[in-house]
C-alpha positions in Angstrom: 257.8 -4.6 73.1 258.5 -7.3 75.6 259.4 -10.4 73.7 257.4 -13.5 74.3 257.0 -16.7 72.4 253.5 -17.4 71.0 252.3 -20.8 70.2 251.2 -19.5 66.9 251.5 -16.3 64.8 249.0 -15.8 62.2 250.2 -13.1 59.4 247.2 -11.7 57.8 243.8 -10.5 59.3 241.6 -11.4 56.5 238.9 -14.1 56.4 241.5 -16.9 56.2 243.6 -15.7 59.3 240.6 -15.0 61.4 239.0 -18.5 60.5 242.2 -20.1 61.7 242.3 -18.0 64.8 238.8 -19.3 65.6 239.3 -23.0 65.0 242.5 -22.8 67.0 240.9 -21.1 69.9 237.7 -23.3 69.9 238.9 -26.7 69.0 242.4 -27.1 70.4 244.0 -26.5 73.8 246.4 -23.9 72.3 247.6 -21.3 74.9 248.5 -18.2 72.8 247.8 -16.7 69.4 249.0 -13.4 67.7 247.3 -12.3 64.7 249.4 -9.6 62.6 247.3 -7.3 60.3 249.3 -4.5 58.4 246.2 -2.3 58.1 244.3 -0.7 60.9 241.2 -2.8 60.5 240.5 -6.6 60.0 239.5 -7.9 56.5 240.6 -4.6 55.0 241.6 -5.9 51.6 240.2 -8.8 49.6 237.8 -9.8 52.5 236.2 -6.5 52.4 232.7 -6.6 51.0 233.6 -4.1 48.3 236.5 -6.2 47.2 234.7 -9.5 46.2 231.4 -10.9 44.8 229.9 -11.6 48.3 229.0 -15.1 47.1 228.8 -18.3 49.0 230.3 -20.7 46.4 228.5 -24.0 46.8 229.3 -25.5 43.5 225.6 -25.2 42.6 225.7 -22.3 40.1 229.5 -22.4 39.4 229.5 -24.2 36.0 233.3 -24.4 35.8 233.3 -27.0 38.7 233.2 -30.7 38.0 230.8 -32.8 39.9 233.4 -34.0 42.2 234.7 -30.5 42.8 231.2 -29.0 43.4 230.4 -31.7 45.9 233.7 -31.2 47.9 233.1 -27.3 47.8 229.4 -27.8 49.1 230.5 -29.5 52.2 233.2 -27.0 52.8 231.0 -24.1 52.2 228.3 -25.6 54.5 230.8 -25.2 57.4 230.1 -21.4 57.3 226.3 -22.1 57.3 226.7 -24.4 60.5 229.0 -21.7 62.1 226.2 -19.0 61.5 223.7 -21.1 63.3 226.0 -21.2 66.3 226.4 -17.5 66.9 224.1 -15.1 68.6 224.0 -12.8 65.9 224.3 -13.6 62.3 224.7 -10.4 60.4 226.8 -11.8 57.6 225.0 -14.8 55.8 221.9 -14.2 53.7 219.5 -16.1 51.6 218.7 -14.8 48.1 217.2 -16.6 45.0 220.2 -17.9 42.7 220.4 -19.4 39.4 222.5 -20.6 36.5 221.1 -18.9 33.3 221.4 -20.4 30.0 220.7 -18.4 26.9 220.3 -19.9 23.4 219.7 -23.6 22.4 223.3 -24.8 22.8 223.5 -23.3 26.4 220.0 -24.6 27.3 221.0 -28.1 26.2 224.3 -28.0 28.2 222.5 -26.8 31.3 219.7 -29.4 31.1 222.3 -32.1 31.1 224.3 -30.5 33.9 221.2 -30.1 36.0 220.4 -33.8 35.7 223.9 -34.8 36.5 224.2 -32.5 39.6 220.6 -33.3 40.8 221.7 -35.9 43.5 224.3 -33.6 45.0 222.1 -30.6 44.8 218.4 -31.8 45.2 217.2 -28.3 46.0 218.0 -27.1 42.5 215.0 -26.9 40.2 215.0 -26.7 36.4 213.1 -23.4 35.6 211.5 -22.7 32.2 211.1 -19.1 31.0 207.8 -18.6 32.8 209.4 -19.6 36.3 212.4 -17.5 35.5 210.0 -14.5 35.0 208.5 -15.2 38.4 211.8 -15.0 40.2 213.7 -12.6 38.0 211.3 -10.7 35.7 214.0 -8.5 34.2 215.9 -11.5 33.2 213.1 -13.1 31.3 211.1 -10.2 30.1 211.8 -7.0 27.9 209.1 -4.3 28.3 206.7 -6.9 29.7 207.2 -9.4 26.8 209.3 -12.6 26.8 212.8 -12.0 25.5 213.4 -13.4 22.1 216.1 -16.1 22.9 215.3 -19.5 24.5 216.3 -19.4 28.2 216.5 -22.0 30.9 217.9 -21.9 34.5 218.8 -24.2 37.4 218.0 -22.4 40.5 216.5 -22.3 44.0 215.0 -19.7 46.3 215.6 -20.7 49.9 219.3 -21.3 50.2 222.2 -19.2 51.6 224.0 -17.5 48.8 225.5 -14.1 50.0 228.2 -13.4 52.6 229.7 -10.3 53.9 233.1 -11.8 54.5 234.4 -8.7 56.3 231.7 -9.2 59.0 232.2 -13.0 59.3 236.0 -12.4 59.8 235.3 -10.1 62.7 232.7 -12.6 64.1 235.3 -15.3 64.0 237.7 -13.1 66.4 234.8 -12.3 68.6 233.9 -15.9 68.9 237.6 -16.9 69.4 237.9 -14.5 72.4 235.1 -16.4 74.3 237.6 -19.4 74.8 240.6 -19.7 77.0 243.4 -19.1 74.6 245.3 -15.8 74.9 244.6 -13.9 71.7 246.7 -10.9 70.7 245.5 -9.0 67.8 248.0 -6.5 66.4 246.7 -4.0 63.9 248.8 -1.8 61.6 251.6 -4.3 62.1 253.3 -5.4 58.9 255.4 -8.6 58.8 258.5 -7.7 57.0 260.6 -10.6 57.5 260.5 -14.3 59.0 263.7 -15.9 60.3 264.1 -19.4 61.5 265.8 -20.3 64.8 266.5 -23.6 66.5 263.3 -23.8 68.5 261.2 -20.9 67.2 260.7 -18.2 64.4 261.0 -14.5 64.7 258.7 -12.2 62.7 260.0 -8.8 62.2 257.6 -5.8 62.1 258.0 -2.0 62.5 256.3 -2.4 65.9 258.8 -5.0 67.1 259.7 -8.6 66.7 257.2 -11.5 67.5 258.6 -15.0 68.5 256.6 -17.9 67.7 256.7 -21.8 67.6 254.5 -21.9 64.5 254.0 -19.4 61.7 251.0 -19.3 59.3 250.9 -16.6 56.6 247.5 -16.0 55.0 248.4 -12.6 53.3 247.2 -13.3 49.7 249.9 -12.6 47.2 252.3 -11.4 49.9 252.4 -14.9 51.3 254.7 -16.0 48.5 257.2 -13.2 49.1 257.6 -14.0 52.7 258.0 -17.7 51.7 260.6 -16.9 49.3 262.8 -15.2 52.0 263.0 -18.6 53.6 263.8 -20.3 50.4 260.4 -21.8 49.9 258.0 -21.5 46.9 260.6 -20.5 44.5 259.1 -22.7 41.8 255.9 -20.4 42.0 255.2 -16.9 40.6 252.0 -14.8 41.0 249.8 -13.5 38.3 247.7 -10.7 40.0 244.2 -10.7 38.4 242.1 -7.7 39.3 238.3 -7.7 39.0 236.0 -4.7 38.5 232.2 -4.1 38.8 229.5 -2.3 37.3 226.3 -1.0 39.1 222.8 -0.8 37.9 219.6 0.1 39.7 218.2 -2.7 41.8 217.1 -4.9 38.8 217.7 -8.5 40.2 216.2 -10.1 43.2 219.0 -12.6 43.7 222.2 -14.0 42.0 222.2 -14.8 38.5 225.3 -16.7 37.0 226.0 -17.4 33.5 227.6 -20.5 32.0 231.4 -20.7 32.0 233.4 -20.9 28.8 235.7 -23.9 29.5 238.7 -22.1 27.8 238.6 -19.3 30.1 240.3 -19.6 33.5 238.2 -16.8 35.0 234.8 -16.4 36.4 231.9 -15.8 33.9 229.8 -12.7 34.2 227.2 -12.7 37.1 224.7 -10.2 38.6 224.3 -9.9 42.4 222.4 -8.1 45.1 225.0 -5.8 46.9 224.9 -6.3 50.7 226.3 -2.8 51.2 224.4 -1.1 48.5 221.0 -2.5 48.9 219.5 -0.3 46.1 221.8 -1.6 43.5 222.7 -4.7 41.6 226.4 -5.4 40.9 227.5 -7.0 37.7 231.0 -8.4 37.0 233.7 -9.3 37.7 235.9 -8.2 34.7 239.5 -9.7 34.7 242.5 -7.6 34.3 246.1 -8.4 35.0 247.6 -5.5 37.2 251.3 -5.1 38.1 250.6 -4.7 41.8 249.5 -7.0 44.6 246.6 -5.0 45.9 243.9 -3.3 43.9 243.1 0.0 45.7 246.0 0.6 47.9 249.2 2.5 47.2 252.3 0.8 46.2 253.0 -2.9 45.9 254.3 -2.5 42.5 257.8 -3.6 43.4 256.4 -6.5 45.3 254.7 -7.5 42.0 258.0 -7.8 40.3 259.4 -9.8 43.0 256.5 -12.2 43.1 256.4 -12.5 39.3 260.0 -13.7 38.9 259.8 -13.0 35.2 261.9 -15.5 33.2 261.5 -17.8 30.3 259.1 -20.3 32.2 256.8 -17.5 33.0 256.9 -16.0 29.7 256.0 -19.4 28.1 252.7 -19.4 30.4 251.8 -16.1 29.2 252.6 -17.1 25.5 250.5 -20.2 26.0 247.5 -18.0 27.2 247.9 -15.5 24.6 248.2 -17.8 21.6 244.7 -19.1 22.4 242.3 -16.8 20.6 239.4 -17.2 23.1 241.6 -16.1 26.0 243.4 -13.5 23.9 240.1 -11.7 22.9 238.8 -12.1 26.5 241.8 -10.5 27.9 241.8 -7.6 25.4 238.0 -7.1 25.9 238.4 -7.0 29.7 241.3 -4.5 29.3 238.8 -2.2 27.3 236.2 -2.6 30.0 238.6 -0.3 32.2 238.9 2.4 29.7 236.6 5.5 30.3 234.5 6.5 27.4 234.1 3.1 25.8 233.9 0.7 28.8 230.2 1.1 29.5 229.0 0.6 25.9 231.2 -2.6 25.6 230.1 -4.0 29.0 226.3 -3.3 28.1 226.4 -6.0 25.5 227.7 -8.6 27.8 225.4 -7.5 30.6 222.3 -7.8 28.4 222.9 -11.5 28.4 221.4 -11.3 32.0 219.2 -8.1 31.6 218.1 -8.0 27.8 216.3 -4.6 28.5 219.3 -2.9 30.1 220.1 0.5 28.9 223.4 2.4 28.6 222.2 5.0 31.2 221.5 2.1 33.7 225.2 1.2 33.9 227.7 2.8 36.5 231.3 1.8 36.7 231.7 0.9 40.5 234.6 3.1 41.5 236.7 1.6 44.2 235.0 -1.7 44.0 236.6 -5.0 43.2 239.7 -6.8 44.5 242.8 -8.6 43.3 243.3 -12.4 43.3 246.9 -13.8 43.2 246.7 -16.7 40.6 249.7 -18.9 40.9 252.0 -19.9 38.1 253.7 -23.4 38.6 257.1 -22.8 37.1 257.9 -26.5 37.0 254.9 -27.5 34.9 254.7 -24.1 33.3 251.0 -23.8 34.0 248.6 -21.4 35.5 247.2 -23.1 38.6 243.6 -22.2 39.3 242.1 -22.2 42.8 244.0 -22.1 46.1 247.7 -22.8 46.7 249.6 -23.4 50.0 253.3 -24.0 50.8 253.9 -26.4 53.6 257.6 -27.1 53.9 258.5 -30.5 55.1 259.9 -30.6 58.7 259.1 -26.9 59.3 256.3 -25.3 61.4 255.4 -23.1 58.5 252.4 -22.6 56.4 252.0 -20.0 53.6 248.5 -19.6 52.1 247.4 -18.0 48.9 243.7 -18.1 48.6 241.8 -16.8 45.6 238.2 -17.8 45.0 236.8 -19.9 46.6 239.1 -19.4 49.6 236.9 -17.1 51.5 233.8 -19.7 51.0 236.1 -22.7 52.3 237.8 -20.7 54.9 236.7 -23.0 57.7 237.8 -25.9 55.8 241.2 -24.5 55.2 241.4 -23.5 58.8 240.6 -27.1 59.9 243.2 -28.4 57.6 245.8 -26.1 59.0 244.7 -26.6 62.6 245.4 -30.3 62.0 248.9 -29.6 60.8 249.5 -27.2 63.7 248.3 -29.7 66.4 250.8 -32.3 64.9 253.5 -29.9 64.8 253.1 -28.5 68.3 251.7 -31.6 69.9 248.4 -30.0 70.7 245.0 -31.7 71.4 242.5 -31.3 68.6 238.9 -31.5 69.6 238.1 -33.4 66.4 234.8 -34.9 67.3 233.4 -31.6 68.5 234.5 -29.9 65.4 233.1 -32.5 63.1 229.7 -32.5 64.9 229.5 -28.8 65.0 230.6 -27.8 61.5 230.3 -31.0 59.4 227.2 -32.7 60.6 229.2 -35.6 62.0 230.9 -36.5 58.8 234.7 -35.7 58.7 236.3 -34.5 55.7 239.5 -36.2 56.5 239.8 -40.0 56.8 242.9 -40.2 58.8 
């Protein structure tokens, strides 16, 4: 391969890497971009529709978000909505009813207070009693045509975007990026094995040859930390890979039904969703299971897990602190049992009946090959599990390493905007900031500088 120096090389062809390719091509005067993806297709791992919950996380039905976080995520998520309005064909963003479901007096009281607190930020959300819930989701409110015995309440809406096929939107980003003047080189089946720094550029070694670049962005999930470690960055971080599995039922829900999060648990609460690629089924999950690998349904990555875990006293202390909490410990053991054939369906049935009280054992089917793996970051300095996204941006370097568990796909355009700003500063590129803000942010920038 003839060596050339790209302005930017992006490692990782998932939703994050593709979003950055788009923002660079449309909103800067960049000349050349190379995108390296180790598989033979874009969005092949966690961005694939079979690997995630296909949810646009706006903060309206995620009860683990504070009001401030929810408001922030709402604006970031709406960047995808504005993007969808600009493309010729929106085959990736869909409207379904969605709600937070409260079951029992205590949860209903909690939800009523939350609804009032969040009403100004989410004015489209309505408080629904059992009768209204029965109109929107009859299988949630009724059992054999009669009201379920527990008190229920919901905060919901029926006409907002709620579901996303992130694999398709990733490919849409690339198609849109190609309409601009930048030279965009997409290299599939090209795994970045090593990054080296030189005086005025970086070199990325792959089995297909060496790529040279003035700036490198790695958005490769858990693998990002391994590449950062090669250059001496992120050594104070470890990766805890959390896998999520799902169960199918017949199509019993019309939209997304989320349940109230247990504040003690650093994992998503059970929810039921329409499945964009299995339209005759409803998908329930995710479960949460730590696996000693960096990718769920691909071969290998076990050795990479141990290298990214960097097991020592500090990591062990984080595990101990998690396991000594009885709520977390019981949750972990129960979710492990959800993976054991022979008992998993019966155990999961009890949890799923919180959403569908009339659900029967024969209705449940373990969703083979469905579910992904999210790299939760352990901060070894504070000895704590960090929830949400993590990035490594070494001072004085033209390097960015992104590890993006949920809601990283929802906020991919915001993250791309953030990284585009850094790249423009590092390379002296022009950022078409006003155009981006007007097109994706309704004229109100998320950055003040």
